[in-house]
ZADO-1210 file (C-alpha; in nm, 4 decimals, padded with zeros to 6 digits):
<atoms>
<atom x="-01.0077" y="-04.6963" z="02.1009" code="MET" pos="1"/>
<atom x="-00.9093" y="-04.3276" z="02.1520" code="ASP" pos="2"/>
<atom x="-00.6516" y="-04.2941" z="02.4828" code="PRO" pos="3"/>
<atom x="-00.8816" y="-04.0018" z="02.4781" code="HIS" pos="4"/>
<atom x="-01.1854" y="-04.2003" z="02.5235" code="HIS" pos="5"/>
<atom x="-01.0306" y="-04.4711" z="02.7560" code="LEU" pos="6"/>
<atom x="-00.9713" y="-04.1774" z="02.9484" code="ARG" pos="7"/>
<atom x="-01.3039" y="-04.0466" z="03.0047" code="LEU" pos="8"/>
<atom x="-01.4200" y="-04.3897" z="03.0700" code="LEU" pos="9"/>
<atom x="-01.1963" y="-04.3800" z="03.3613" code="ARG" pos="10"/>
<atom x="-01.2562" y="-04.0502" z="03.5323" code="GLU" pos="11"/>
<atom x="-01.6254" y="-04.1293" z="03.4910" code="LEU" pos="12"/>
<atom x="-01.5681" y="-04.4451" z="03.6943" code="GLY" pos="13"/>
<atom x="-01.3481" y="-04.2601" z="03.9784" code="GLU" pos="14"/>
<atom x="-01.5720" y="-03.9769" z="03.9094" code="ARG" pos="15"/>
<atom x="-01.8455" y="-04.0603" z="03.9451" code="GLY" pos="16"/>
<atom x="-02.0782" y="-03.8404" z="03.7011" code="SER" pos="17"/>
<atom x="-02.1094" y="-03.6751" z="03.3499" code="VAL" pos="18"/>
<atom x="-02.0210" y="-03.3446" z="03.4801" code="ALA" pos="19"/>
<atom x="-01.7119" y="-03.4063" z="03.7341" code="ALA" pos="20"/>
<atom x="-01.5061" y="-03.5354" z="03.4758" code="VAL" pos="21"/>
<atom x="-01.6660" y="-03.2747" z="03.2710" code="ALA" pos="22"/>
<atom x="-01.4831" y="-02.9755" z="03.5121" code="ARG" pos="23"/>
<atom x="-01.1318" y="-03.2145" z="03.5665" code="ALA" pos="24"/>
<atom x="-01.1396" y="-03.1932" z="03.1555" code="MET" pos="25"/>
<atom x="-01.1933" y="-02.8869" z="03.1084" code="HIS" pos="26"/>
<atom x="-01.5063" y="-02.9641" z="02.8524" code="ILE" pos="27"/>
<atom x="-01.9159" y="-02.9581" z="02.8251" code="THR" pos="28"/>
<atom x="-02.1299" y="-03.2408" z="02.9804" code="PRO" pos="29"/>
<atom x="-02.1881" y="-03.3020" z="02.6996" code="SER" pos="30"/>
<atom x="-01.8674" y="-03.3227" z="02.4627" code="ALA" pos="31"/>
<atom x="-01.8359" y="-03.6046" z="02.7448" code="VAL" pos="32"/>
<atom x="-02.1546" y="-03.7579" z="02.6865" code="SER" pos="33"/>
<atom x="-02.0816" y="-03.7143" z="02.3234" code="GLN" pos="34"/>
<atom x="-01.7275" y="-03.8738" z="02.3184" code="GLN" pos="35"/>
<atom x="-01.8363" y="-04.1760" z="02.5241" code="LEU" pos="36"/>
<atom x="-02.1065" y="-04.2609" z="02.2792" code="ASN" pos="37"/>
<atom x="-01.7994" y="-04.2601" z="01.9956" code="VAL" pos="38"/>
<atom x="-01.6683" y="-04.5408" z="02.2756" code="LEU" pos="39"/>
<atom x="-01.9066" y="-04.6869" z="02.3146" code="GLN" pos="40"/>
<atom x="-01.9571" y="-04.8056" z="01.9594" code="ARG" pos="41"/>
<atom x="-01.6143" y="-04.9832" z="01.9178" code="SER" pos="42"/>
<atom x="-01.7351" y="-05.1665" z="02.2039" code="SER" pos="43"/>
<atom x="-02.0332" y="-05.5365" z="02.1339" code="PRO" pos="44"/>
<atom x="-02.1561" y="-05.4925" z="02.4856" code="VAL" pos="45"/>
<atom x="-02.2658" y="-05.1768" z="02.7247" code="PRO" pos="46"/>
<atom x="-01.9943" y="-04.9795" z="02.8824" code="LEU" pos="47"/>
<atom x="-02.2828" y="-04.7359" z="03.0436" code="THR" pos="48"/>
<atom x="-02.5738" y="-04.7056" z="03.2176" code="GLU" pos="49"/>
<atom x="-02.8790" y="-04.5258" z="03.4144" code="ARG" pos="50"/>
<atom x="-02.8994" y="-04.5471" z="03.7557" code="ARG" pos="51"/>
<atom x="-03.1203" y="-04.2535" z="03.8418" code="GLY" pos="52"/>
<atom x="-02.9892" y="-03.9339" z="03.7122" code="ARG" pos="53"/>
<atom x="-02.6687" y="-04.0935" z="03.6608" code="ARG" pos="54"/>
<atom x="-02.4295" y="-04.2301" z="03.4808" code="LEU" pos="55"/>
<atom x="-02.1877" y="-04.5444" z="03.6220" code="VAL" pos="56"/>
<atom x="-01.9758" y="-04.8399" z="03.4119" code="LEU" pos="57"/>
<atom x="-02.1464" y="-05.1733" z="03.3669" code="THR" pos="58"/>
<atom x="-01.8576" y="-05.4432" z="03.4829" code="ALA" pos="59"/>
<atom x="-01.7953" y="-05.4561" z="03.1088" code="ALA" pos="60"/>
<atom x="-01.6976" y="-05.0888" z="03.1301" code="GLY" pos="61"/>
<atom x="-01.6111" y="-05.1312" z="03.4677" code="ALA" pos="62"/>
<atom x="-01.2506" y="-05.3517" z="03.3229" code="ALA" pos="63"/>
<atom x="-01.2005" y="-05.2119" z="02.9936" code="LEU" pos="64"/>
<atom x="-01.1043" y="-04.8451" z="03.2727" code="ALA" pos="65"/>
<atom x="-00.9115" y="-05.0741" z="03.4321" code="ALA" pos="66"/>
<atom x="-00.7315" y="-05.1792" z="03.1039" code="ALA" pos="67"/>
<atom x="-00.7712" y="-04.8243" z="03.0724" code="ALA" pos="68"/>
<atom x="-00.5428" y="-04.7288" z="03.3625" code="VAL" pos="69"/>
<atom x="-00.2679" y="-04.9718" z="03.1570" code="GLU" pos="70"/>
<atom x="-00.3147" y="-04.7931" z="02.8545" code="VAL" pos="71"/>
<atom x="-00.1877" y="-04.4786" z="03.0011" code="MET" pos="72"/>
<atom x="00.0627" y="-04.6060" z="03.2213" code="THR" pos="73"/>
<atom x="00.2084" y="-04.7591" z="02.9430" code="ALA" pos="74"/>
<atom x="00.1804" y="-04.4232" z="02.7146" code="LEU" pos="75"/>
<atom x="00.3291" y="-04.2228" z="02.9311" code="ASP" pos="76"/>
<atom x="00.6454" y="-04.4737" z="02.9549" code="ARG" pos="77"/>
<atom x="00.6819" y="-04.4583" z="02.6240" code="ALA" pos="78"/>
<atom x="00.6415" y="-04.0572" z="02.5834" code="ALA" pos="79"/>
<atom x="00.9180" y="-04.0505" z="02.8997" code="ARG" pos="80"/>
<atom x="01.1482" y="-04.3373" z="02.6725" code="ALA" pos="81"/>
<atom x="01.0861" y="-04.1480" z="02.3840" code="VAL" pos="82"/>
<atom x="01.1865" y="-03.8116" z="02.5907" code="GLY" pos="83"/>
<atom x="01.5025" y="-03.9680" z="02.7360" code="GLU" pos="84"/>
<atom x="01.5908" y="-04.0702" z="02.4283" code="HIS" pos="85"/>
<atom x="01.5789" y="-03.7258" z="02.2264" code="LEU" pos="86"/>
<atom x="01.7814" y="-03.5469" z="02.5106" code="ASP" pos="87"/>
<atom x="02.0611" y="-03.7587" z="02.5176" code="ASP" pos="88"/>
<atom x="02.3950" y="-03.6154" z="02.4560" code="PRO" pos="89"/>
<atom x="02.6102" y="-03.8934" z="02.4444" code="ASP" pos="90"/>
<atom x="02.3710" y="-04.1424" z="02.2053" code="ALA" pos="91"/>
<atom x="02.4458" y="-04.2652" z="01.8219" code="PRO" pos="92"/>
<atom x="02.4144" y="-04.0579" z="01.5436" code="VAL" pos="93"/>
<atom x="02.5146" y="-04.2014" z="01.1678" code="THR" pos="94"/>
<atom x="02.6433" y="-04.0134" z="00.9128" code="ILE" pos="95"/>
<atom x="02.7639" y="-04.0510" z="00.5890" code="ALA" pos="96"/>
<atom x="02.9146" y="-03.8375" z="00.3657" code="GLY" pos="97"/>
<atom x="03.0655" y="-03.8396" z="00.0051" code="PHE" pos="98"/>
<atom x="03.4549" y="-03.9370" z="-00.0147" code="HIS" pos="99"/>
<atom x="03.6077" y="-03.5595" z="-00.0329" code="SER" pos="100"/>
<atom x="03.3668" y="-03.4892" z="00.2631" code="ALA" pos="101"/>
<atom x="03.4610" y="-03.8619" z="00.4545" code="GLY" pos="102"/>
<atom x="03.8437" y="-03.7418" z="00.4241" code="GLN" pos="103"/>
<atom x="03.8264" y="-03.4195" z="00.5013" code="ALA" pos="104"/>
<atom x="03.5853" y="-03.4588" z="00.7792" code="TRP" pos="105"/>
<atom x="03.5140" y="-03.8171" z="00.8755" code="PHE" pos="106"/>
<atom x="03.8359" y="-03.8097" z="01.1115" code="ALA" pos="107"/>
<atom x="03.8239" y="-03.4986" z="01.3143" code="PRO" pos="108"/>
<atom x="03.4651" y="-03.5356" z="01.3883" code="LEU" pos="109"/>
<atom x="03.5102" y="-03.9422" z="01.5727" code="ILE" pos="110"/>
<atom x="03.7767" y="-03.6761" z="01.7985" code="LEU" pos="111"/>
<atom x="03.5089" y="-03.4445" z="01.8944" code="ARG" pos="112"/>
<atom x="03.1610" y="-03.6584" z="01.8545" code="ALA" pos="113"/>
<atom x="03.2806" y="-04.0266" z="01.9538" code="PRO" pos="114"/>
<atom x="02.9559" y="-04.1879" z="01.9527" code="GLY" pos="115"/>
<atom x="02.9731" y="-04.0769" z="01.5256" code="VAL" pos="116"/>
<atom x="02.9400" y="-04.3426" z="01.3127" code="ARG" pos="117"/>
<atom x="03.0991" y="-04.2959" z="00.9799" code="CYS" pos="118"/>
<atom x="02.9801" y="-04.4190" z="00.6688" code="SER" pos="119"/>
<atom x="03.0790" y="-04.3698" z="00.2750" code="ASP" pos="120"/>
<atom x="02.8396" y="-04.2680" z="00.0391" code="ALA" pos="121"/>
<atom x="02.9093" y="-04.2503" z="-00.3947" code="ASP" pos="122"/>
<atom x="02.5611" y="-04.1831" z="-00.5398" code="VAL" pos="123"/>
<atom x="02.4768" y="-04.0119" z="-00.7979" code="ALA" pos="124"/>
<atom x="02.3350" y="-03.6421" z="-00.7191" code="HIS" pos="125"/>
<atom x="01.9577" y="-03.7436" z="-00.7144" code="ALA" pos="126"/>
<atom x="02.0418" y="-04.0322" z="-00.4683" code="ASP" pos="127"/>
<atom x="02.1269" y="-03.8286" z="-00.2059" code="PHE" pos="128"/>
<atom x="01.7826" y="-03.7215" z="-00.0350" code="PRO" pos="129"/>
<atom x="01.7214" y="-04.0980" z="-00.0140" code="ALA" pos="130"/>
<atom x="01.9956" y="-04.1484" z="00.2183" code="LEU" pos="131"/>
<atom x="01.7914" y="-03.9438" z="00.4833" code="VAL" pos="132"/>
<atom x="01.6090" y="-04.2926" z="00.5444" code="GLY" pos="133"/>
<atom x="01.9321" y="-04.4735" z="00.7023" code="ASP" pos="134"/>
<atom x="02.1550" y="-04.2062" z="00.8579" code="TYR" pos="135"/>
<atom x="02.1075" y="-03.9144" z="01.0625" code="ASP" pos="136"/>
<atom x="02.2804" y="-03.7014" z="00.8379" code="LEU" pos="137"/>
<atom x="02.3361" y="-03.7056" z="00.5114" code="VAL" pos="138"/>
<atom x="02.6619" y="-03.4725" z="00.3793" code="LEU" pos="139"/>
<atom x="02.5820" y="-03.4140" z="-00.0193" code="ALA" pos="140"/>
<atom x="02.6581" y="-03.2145" z="-00.2591" code="HIS" pos="141"/>
<atom x="02.5730" y="-03.0693" z="-00.5759" code="ARG" pos="142"/>
<atom x="02.6224" y="-02.7901" z="-00.8886" code="LEU" pos="143"/>
<atom x="02.5257" y="-02.4435" z="-00.8536" code="ALA" pos="144"/>
<atom x="02.2675" y="-02.4927" z="-01.1879" code="HIS" pos="145"/>
<atom x="02.0927" y="-02.8476" z="-01.0247" code="SER" pos="146"/>
<atom x="01.7844" y="-02.8722" z="-00.9168" code="PRO" pos="147"/>
<atom x="01.7652" y="-02.8123" z="-00.5455" code="PRO" pos="148"/>
<atom x="01.6965" y="-03.0706" z="-00.2887" code="TRP" pos="149"/>
<atom x="01.3225" y="-03.1675" z="-00.1597" code="PRO" pos="150"/>
<atom x="01.3161" y="-02.8876" z="00.1074" code="ALA" pos="151"/>
<atom x="00.9796" y="-02.9818" z="00.1657" code="ASP" pos="152"/>
<atom x="01.0378" y="-03.3346" z="00.2913" code="ARG" pos="153"/>
<atom x="01.3912" y="-03.2994" z="00.4112" code="LEU" pos="154"/>
<atom x="01.5694" y="-03.0044" z="00.6673" code="THR" pos="155"/>
<atom x="01.9079" y="-02.8154" z="00.4597" code="VAL" pos="156"/>
<atom x="02.1467" y="-02.7013" z="00.6873" code="VAL" pos="157"/>
<atom x="02.3892" y="-02.5420" z="00.3960" code="PRO" pos="158"/>
<atom x="02.7627" y="-02.6144" z="00.4831" code="ILE" pos="159"/>
<atom x="02.9608" y="-02.4455" z="00.2317" code="MET" pos="160"/>
<atom x="02.9979" y="-02.3272" z="-00.1343" code="THR" pos="161"/>
<atom x="03.3277" y="-02.4754" z="-00.2634" code="GLU" pos="162"/>
<atom x="03.5228" y="-02.3731" z="-00.5725" code="PRO" pos="163"/>
<atom x="03.5843" y="-02.6301" z="-00.8604" code="LEU" pos="164"/>
<atom x="03.9692" y="-02.6037" z="-01.0788" code="TYR" pos="165"/>
<atom x="04.1077" y="-02.7559" z="-01.3310" code="VAL" pos="166"/>
<atom x="04.3433" y="-03.0020" z="-01.2298" code="ALA" pos="167"/>
<atom x="04.6768" y="-03.0672" z="-01.3857" code="MET" pos="168"/>
<atom x="04.9926" y="-03.1689" z="-01.3333" code="SER" pos="169"/>
<atom x="05.3087" y="-02.9296" z="-01.2110" code="ALA" pos="170"/>
<atom x="05.5022" y="-02.9684" z="-01.5769" code="ASP" pos="171"/>
<atom x="05.1783" y="-02.9535" z="-01.7953" code="HIS" pos="172"/>
<atom x="05.1624" y="-02.7367" z="-02.0664" code="PRO" pos="173"/>
<atom x="04.8629" y="-02.5444" z="-01.8904" code="LEU" pos="174"/>
<atom x="04.9858" y="-02.4892" z="-01.5894" code="SER" pos="175"/>
<atom x="05.1220" y="-02.1277" z="-01.6653" code="ALA" pos="176"/>
<atom x="04.8617" y="-02.0486" z="-01.8704" code="ARG" pos="177"/>
<atom x="04.6815" y="-01.7250" z="-01.7584" code="ASP" pos="178"/>
<atom x="04.4303" y="-01.6732" z="-01.7888" code="PRO" pos="179"/>
<atom x="04.2645" y="-02.0538" z="-01.7936" code="LEU" pos="180"/>
<atom x="04.0392" y="-02.0427" z="-02.0439" code="ARG" pos="181"/>
<atom x="03.7748" y="-02.3570" z="-02.1557" code="ALA" pos="182"/>
<atom x="03.9296" y="-02.3675" z="-02.5072" code="THR" pos="183"/>
<atom x="04.2323" y="-02.4026" z="-02.3698" code="ASP" pos="184"/>
<atom x="04.1698" y="-02.7305" z="-02.2326" code="VAL" pos="185"/>
<atom x="03.9242" y="-02.8626" z="-02.4709" code="SER" pos="186"/>
<atom x="04.2301" y="-03.0300" z="-02.6662" code="THR" pos="187"/>
<atom x="04.3107" y="-03.2224" z="-02.3758" code="TRP" pos="188"/>
<atom x="04.2548" y="-03.5885" z="-02.2379" code="PRO" pos="189"/>
<atom x="03.9929" y="-03.5429" z="-01.9094" code="TRP" pos="190"/>
<atom x="03.8803" y="-03.7511" z="-01.6392" code="ILE" pos="191"/>
<atom x="03.5093" y="-03.6978" z="-01.5538" code="SER" pos="192"/>
<atom x="03.3155" y="-03.8889" z="-01.3466" code="VAL" pos="193"/>
<atom x="03.0877" y="-04.1243" z="-01.3344" code="HIS" pos="194"/>
<atom x="02.7298" y="-04.0683" z="-01.5797" code="THR" pos="195"/>
<atom x="02.4814" y="-03.8791" z="-01.2888" code="GLY" pos="196"/>
<atom x="02.7159" y="-03.7616" z="-01.0646" code="PHE" pos="197"/>
<atom x="02.8019" y="-03.4229" z="-00.9771" code="PRO" pos="198"/>
<atom x="03.0494" y="-03.2961" z="-01.2033" code="LEU" pos="199"/>
<atom x="02.9279" y="-03.4368" z="-01.5376" code="GLU" pos="200"/>
<atom x="02.7567" y="-03.1383" z="-01.5307" code="GLY" pos="201"/>
<atom x="03.0749" y="-02.8709" z="-01.5449" code="VAL" pos="202"/>
<atom x="03.2462" y="-03.0947" z="-01.8260" code="LEU" pos="203"/>
<atom x="02.9778" y="-03.0481" z="-02.0561" code="THR" pos="204"/>
<atom x="02.9154" y="-02.6692" z="-02.0150" code="ALA" pos="205"/>
<atom x="03.2695" y="-02.6875" z="-02.1017" code="ILE" pos="206"/>
<atom x="03.2373" y="-02.8476" z="-02.3925" code="ALA" pos="207"/>
<atom x="02.9607" y="-02.6140" z="-02.4552" code="ALA" pos="208"/>
<atom x="03.1290" y="-02.3102" z="-02.4450" code="THR" pos="209"/>
<atom x="03.4568" y="-02.4454" z="-02.6226" code="ALA" pos="210"/>
<atom x="03.1966" y="-02.5430" z="-02.9080" code="GLY" pos="211"/>
<atom x="03.3799" y="-02.8805" z="-02.8870" code="ARG" pos="212"/>
<atom x="03.3300" y="-03.2471" z="-02.7075" code="PRO" pos="213"/>
<atom x="03.5929" y="-03.3457" z="-02.4623" code="LEU" pos="214"/>
<atom x="03.8042" y="-03.6716" z="-02.5026" code="ASP" pos="215"/>
<atom x="03.6502" y="-03.8348" z="-02.1121" code="VAL" pos="216"/>
<atom x="03.9501" y="-04.1053" z="-02.1010" code="ARG" pos="217"/>
<atom x="03.8583" y="-04.2269" z="-01.8168" code="HIS" pos="218"/>
<atom x="03.5681" y="-04.1765" z="-01.5601" code="ARG" pos="219"/>
<atom x="03.6948" y="-04.2452" z="-01.1558" code="ILE" pos="220"/>
<atom x="03.4737" y="-04.0967" z="-00.8965" code="ASN" pos="221"/>
<atom x="03.7200" y="-04.0622" z="-00.6222" code="ASP" pos="222"/>
<atom x="03.9386" y="-03.7225" z="-00.6381" code="PHE" pos="223"/>
<atom x="04.2623" y="-03.8862" z="-00.4833" code="GLY" pos="224"/>
<atom x="04.2802" y="-04.1178" z="-00.7610" code="VAL" pos="225"/>
<atom x="04.1840" y="-03.8351" z="-01.0150" code="ALA" pos="226"/>
<atom x="04.4219" y="-03.6881" z="-00.8757" code="ALA" pos="227"/>
<atom x="04.7689" y="-03.9639" z="-00.8793" code="CYS" pos="228"/>
<atom x="04.6651" y="-03.9882" z="-01.2449" code="LEU" pos="229"/>
<atom x="04.6695" y="-03.6357" z="-01.3472" code="VAL" pos="230"/>
<atom x="04.9921" y="-03.5774" z="-01.1646" code="ALA" pos="231"/>
<atom x="05.1229" y="-03.8659" z="-01.3553" code="ALA" pos="232"/>
<atom x="05.0175" y="-03.7184" z="-01.7140" code="GLY" pos="233"/>
<atom x="04.9096" y="-03.5057" z="-01.9174" code="ASP" pos="234"/>
<atom x="04.5164" y="-03.5810" z="-01.7905" code="VAL" pos="235"/>
<atom x="04.3033" y="-03.3092" z="-01.6684" code="LEU" pos="236"/>
<atom x="04.0676" y="-03.3749" z="-01.4573" code="ALA" pos="237"/>
<atom x="03.8356" y="-03.0903" z="-01.2089" code="LEU" pos="238"/>
<atom x="03.9160" y="-03.1201" z="-00.8668" code="LEU" pos="239"/>
<atom x="03.7480" y="-02.8706" z="-00.5534" code="PRO" pos="240"/>
<atom x="03.8989" y="-02.6445" z="-00.4267" code="GLY" pos="241"/>
<atom x="03.9154" y="-02.7218" z="-00.0646" code="ARG" pos="242"/>
<atom x="03.8840" y="-03.0529" z="-00.0165" code="LEU" pos="243"/>
<atom x="04.1363" y="-03.1337" z="-00.2647" code="THR" pos="244"/>
<atom x="04.4313" y="-03.2668" z="-00.0207" code="VAL" pos="245"/>
<atom x="04.7854" y="-03.0575" z="-00.0678" code="ALA" pos="246"/>
<atom x="05.0037" y="-03.2534" z="-00.3826" code="ASP" pos="247"/>
<atom x="05.2863" y="-03.0390" z="-00.5430" code="PRO" pos="248"/>
<atom x="05.2724" y="-03.2950" z="-00.8302" code="ARG" pos="249"/>
<atom x="04.9841" y="-03.0611" z="-00.8919" code="LEU" pos="250"/>
<atom x="04.8529" y="-02.7612" z="-01.0118" code="VAL" pos="251"/>
<atom x="04.4422" y="-02.6403" z="-00.9665" code="LEU" pos="252"/>
<atom x="04.3500" y="-02.3628" z="-01.1541" code="ARG" pos="253"/>
<atom x="04.0370" y="-02.1727" z="-01.2317" code="PRO" pos="254"/>
<atom x="03.8174" y="-02.1052" z="-01.5458" code="LEU" pos="255"/>
<atom x="03.8681" y="-01.7915" z="-01.6485" code="ALA" pos="256"/>
<atom x="03.5080" y="-01.7833" z="-01.8972" code="ASP" pos="257"/>
<atom x="03.3423" y="-02.0924" z="-01.6885" code="LEU" pos="258"/>
<atom x="03.3839" y="-02.0282" z="-01.2871" code="PRO" pos="259"/>
<atom x="03.2354" y="-02.3610" z="-01.1572" code="ALA" pos="260"/>
<atom x="03.1579" y="-02.4326" z="-00.7829" code="ALA" pos="261"/>
<atom x="02.9749" y="-02.7225" z="-00.5684" code="ARG" pos="262"/>
<atom x="02.7254" y="-02.6463" z="-00.2748" code="HIS" pos="263"/>
<atom x="02.7148" y="-02.8801" z="-00.0097" code="ILE" pos="264"/>
<atom x="02.4827" y="-02.9360" z="00.2326" code="ASP" pos="265"/>
<atom x="02.3886" y="-03.1651" z="00.4681" code="VAL" pos="266"/>
<atom x="02.0422" y="-03.4011" z="00.4334" code="LEU" pos="267"/>
<atom x="01.8261" y="-03.5496" z="00.7730" code="ALA" pos="268"/>
<atom x="01.4686" y="-03.5242" z="00.8154" code="ARG" pos="269"/>
<atom x="01.3061" y="-03.2666" z="00.9902" code="PRO" pos="270"/>
<atom x="01.2524" y="-03.4889" z="01.2972" code="GLU" pos="271"/>
<atom x="01.5653" y="-03.6048" z="01.3377" code="THR" pos="272"/>
<atom x="01.6913" y="-03.2943" z="01.4118" code="LEU" pos="273"/>
<atom x="01.4650" y="-03.2909" z="01.7516" code="HIS" pos="274"/>
<atom x="01.7055" y="-03.5020" z="01.8656" code="ARG" pos="275"/>
<atom x="02.0006" y="-03.3121" z="02.0734" code="ALA" pos="276"/>
<atom x="02.2860" y="-03.6043" z="02.0033" code="ALA" pos="277"/>
<atom x="02.2349" y="-03.4852" z="01.6423" code="VAL" pos="278"/>
<atom x="02.2376" y="-03.1947" z="01.6847" code="ARG" pos="279"/>
<atom x="02.5600" y="-03.1419" z="01.8426" code="THR" pos="280"/>
<atom x="02.7017" y="-03.3958" z="01.5948" code="VAL" pos="281"/>
<atom x="02.5746" y="-03.1189" z="01.2996" code="LEU" pos="282"/>
<atom x="02.6657" y="-02.8529" z="01.5758" code="ASP" pos="283"/>
<atom x="03.0338" y="-03.0170" z="01.5869" code="THR" pos="284"/>
<atom x="03.1039" y="-03.0549" z="01.1764" code="LEU" pos="285"/>
<atom x="03.0093" y="-02.6796" z="01.1189" code="ARG" pos="286"/>
<atom x="03.2584" y="-02.5640" z="01.3662" code="GLU" pos="287"/>
<atom x="03.5256" y="-02.8084" z="01.1972" code="ILE" pos="288"/>
<atom x="03.4408" y="-02.6820" z="00.8791" code="ILE" pos="289"/>
<atom x="03.4099" y="-02.3376" z="00.9430" code="GLY" pos="290"/>
<atom x="03.0883" y="-02.3226" z="00.8273" code="ALA" pos="291"/>
<atom x="02.9391" y="-01.9791" z="00.9656" code="PRO" pos="292"/>
<atom x="02.6202" y="-01.9877" z="01.2053" code="GLY" pos="293"/>
<atom x="02.4461" y="-02.1963" z="01.4269" code="PRO" pos="294"/>
<atom x="02.2366" y="-02.4653" z="01.3562" code="THR" pos="295"/>
<atom x="01.8204" y="-02.4172" z="01.2698" code="PRO" pos="296"/>
<atom x="01.6160" y="-02.5154" z="01.5591" code="PRO" pos="297"/>
<atom x="01.4615" y="-02.8255" z="01.4599" code="ALA" pos="298"/>
<atom x="01.0421" y="-02.8213" z="01.3525" code="SER" pos="299"/>
<atom x="00.7775" y="-02.8661" z="01.6315" code="ARG" pos="300"/>
</atoms>
């Protein structure tokens, strides 16, 4: 049963005529009659009857009208609960992020937004959008040439574009090479991420530019672990220019002939940004990162 139809039945019982209901509801009497007929089709017994020229409620109609009061009360209570949920600035907010983002931003975010609940999410590029079903906000990264996020079902908030550099030990023979090119790094052993994860495409581009396959010795997704291996030997890796923890044992160098970068975005379901607490956490995160511009308003 449509709550609007139940309300019309209730109004008929209280106001006493179709004309009075029409005036109160700002619709025509014929519209009132048509909608009451729709309600009648859902009932096995008559809800209204004619008494002279007036349409009145039967006993069954009066019982249903009384129940409609409870329905209207419950719907109003539900609407208020939703409103309070949306407007509560202290409601918990869940956020997931890839490892380097979590390492850099989770601690300051928790200090400034105690209601936030953080999780790490080490997933392939194609799996980031699905995380919005489990978390309010998802920190995701993709390469410039990667397919865009599905904006038809997600809200995408750009956070920053971060350069990707070739990482080597401080005493590596390439550390003083200027400019550094794809052919220079193609003859050394490499650390790559696992198949399907962001950054793998850059190594493929380096190999194509150099005209030879790379010798991938290790597959490690965690940049901290990769940095330790790079600092200890001759192996190279791609590391982010801003989120790599400073280490005097490491040198980060851009490729002159193949500049690379990744886009870091926050993904969310559109309705999630209706919540005041979620918008506050997102604004706080943007302030920590130094991302320009305000959080986009939630669409209605």
